[in-house]
Each structure stands twice: as structure tokens, then as C-alpha cells.
N, C-alpha and C positions, 0 to 999 in steps of 0.2 A: 938016629935022627928023631926030632920031636914028633909026637903024634898029633894029629888034628883033634880039636875038641869034639866031643860027641854031640853034635847038633842034631835036632830032629831032622828027619829025612827031607822035609819040605817046610821049613818055617814060613809062616804067613805074617802079614802085617798085624793081625790080631795077637800074635805071640809077643810082639815088641811094643805095640802102641800104648799110649796113655789113655785108658778108658775114662779118665776123669778130667779130660781136657777142658780148659776154659771156653765158654761160649756165651754169647749174648743174643737177645732177640733183636729183630730188625728195628724195633722201636727204641733201642738203647741210644743214649747220648755218648759222645766221645768222652765226656767226663767219667761216665760209668766204665767205659772200655779201658781208659788209662788207669783208673783206680783198680780194676780187676787185673790188668797186666802187672801192675806194681805189687799187688797183694799176692798173686800166684807166681810171681817171678817168671812170667812166660813172655815169649817174643811174638806170639801171634794168637789171635782169638777167632774162632769160627762165628759167623753171624748166621742165625737160624730163623727161618720163617715160622709162623705159628704152628704149622704142621710138623716141625722138626726137620724139614729139609734144608739143605745148605743153600744160603742166599748170598753169602759173601765171606770174605776173610780179610782181617785187618792185622797188619804186623807193626812192630816197632819201627821198621823201615818206612812204612806208609806214613806214620805219625811224623817221623823225622823229616821226610820229604815235604810234607805239608808245612811244617814249621820252618824248614830251612830255606824255602824260597826267598831269596834276596835278604836273608837274615844271618847268613853264615859267612864268616871270612876265615881264610886260612892264615894262621900266624906263622907257620913254618912249613914250606913245601917239602923240606927234607924230613921233618918229623911227622907230617901229615896230621898235625894237631889242629882241630877246629874249635873256635870259640864263638859262642853266640854273642852278638853285640847286645849290650844292655840298653835297649832303647824302647820308646813307646810302641814302635812297630811290632816288636816281638811280644810285648805285653798285650797288644791288641790281637795279635795272632793267637796267643794262648787263650784269651777270653773267647775269641771267635771259635776256636777249635773245641773248647769245652762244651759249647752249646750245639755244635753240629750233630745231626743224626749220623750214626755210624755208617750208614750206606753212602754218605757223601765222601767218605774216605776209603771205605772197604773196596777191595777188588771184587767184581762180580763174576768174572770169568775165572773161577777158582780152580787151581790144580788140586785135585783130591784123588783119593785112592780107596777102593773097596777093601774091607777088612780081610777078605779071603784071598787077596792077591799075594803072590810069592814075595817074601821079604826082600830077596835080591832084586826083584823088579822094582819095588818101591825105592830101594837104594839107588838104582839106576835113575829113576825119575828125579829124586832129590839132587843127585849129582849133575845130571844133564841140564836140569833147569836152574841149577845154582840157587836152590832154596833150602832154608833151614828146617822148615816144618810144613806139613800139609794136613788138612782134615781127613779123617777116615770116615767112610760112610758104609751103611748097610742098607740096600734098597733105597738109596737117596737120602736117608736120614743120618745125621751126624752121630757117630758112636764113639768118637775119640779123635786123637791126632797122633801122627808119627813124625818124629824129628830125628835128626842125626844123633842127638843125645840119647833118645830112646833106643836107637839101634846099638849104640856103644854100650849102654847099660844091659841090654839083652845079651850081647856078645859076652860081656864080663860075667853075667849070671851063668851062661851056658859053659864058659871056660872053667868056671869054678866047680863044676859038677864032677 
């Protein structure tokens, strides 16, 4: 029978997290946030206060929800394909979004995890809350992020040993 990979006895969030996760200050505009998300190909960005503490989190889903209000129509319920209507309302929403302060879109009650939490507990949090990514903190300060993708990469690294 196949043997289990040699994982550390108790891997923590710090073992799998992205320590270089994208973050923005509370003063950032959504134009800056969207540009950073595109540049770093990330689905979510931590918003940090001047002292480095977590103030919020904004995801691609939050942006889509903002833009999608009354501007999305389904072209096929079987395919689940959504198209944005090309009208002035969407253009206005885009212009409006670009100028908004990030905290107008960001979630302030953020699901986050401390870096020394057991990795399996963090996986449980991601799964139960049905989220892709969450900020990682150490004493309240943002030190990275953990995502389902980070967990998969960690597992592949460990299995390759």
C-alpha cells in the first residue's frame, strides 16, 4: 500500500502561507486595488491600517458584486454564462468604482488566521466558510495570506520530498 508523505508533525499556516501577499493601505482607491489584483493575479487583497493591523479585505467577488448590481444578465441558464450589458450604467459604475476608497467595498469583519495556527484548522476554516483566501496575522499585523492554492502547493512540495 502507498505510504503517506512525510509531512512535518504539525504544519502551521506559516509553513504554507504566501508571505508576500498583496495588501493596500486604508487610503487606497479601488483603482489602485484593481490594478494590484490584476498585476499580482490575486483574488483578494488585505487592507491595512497605518500601524499594519488588519482593517479589511477586498476580493474579486466583492468587486463583481458591486459592478453586477442590476448590470448582469444571464444569456443561458443552462450554461451559466453571464454577460455584462454594454451600457452607460456599467460605464458609470466602473468610473464610480475606480474613485471609491477601498473601505467602501472591503469587508471589515474579516475572517483571518494567526500564522501559528495548525494548517488543518486553517483548511477547515476555508472549507466551512467557503472562502478562497484569508489574511494571515501575527499579533494583529498582516504578515501574509493563506489560500486553497497555497495549501495545494505546500502539499505538492511536501509530497515531492
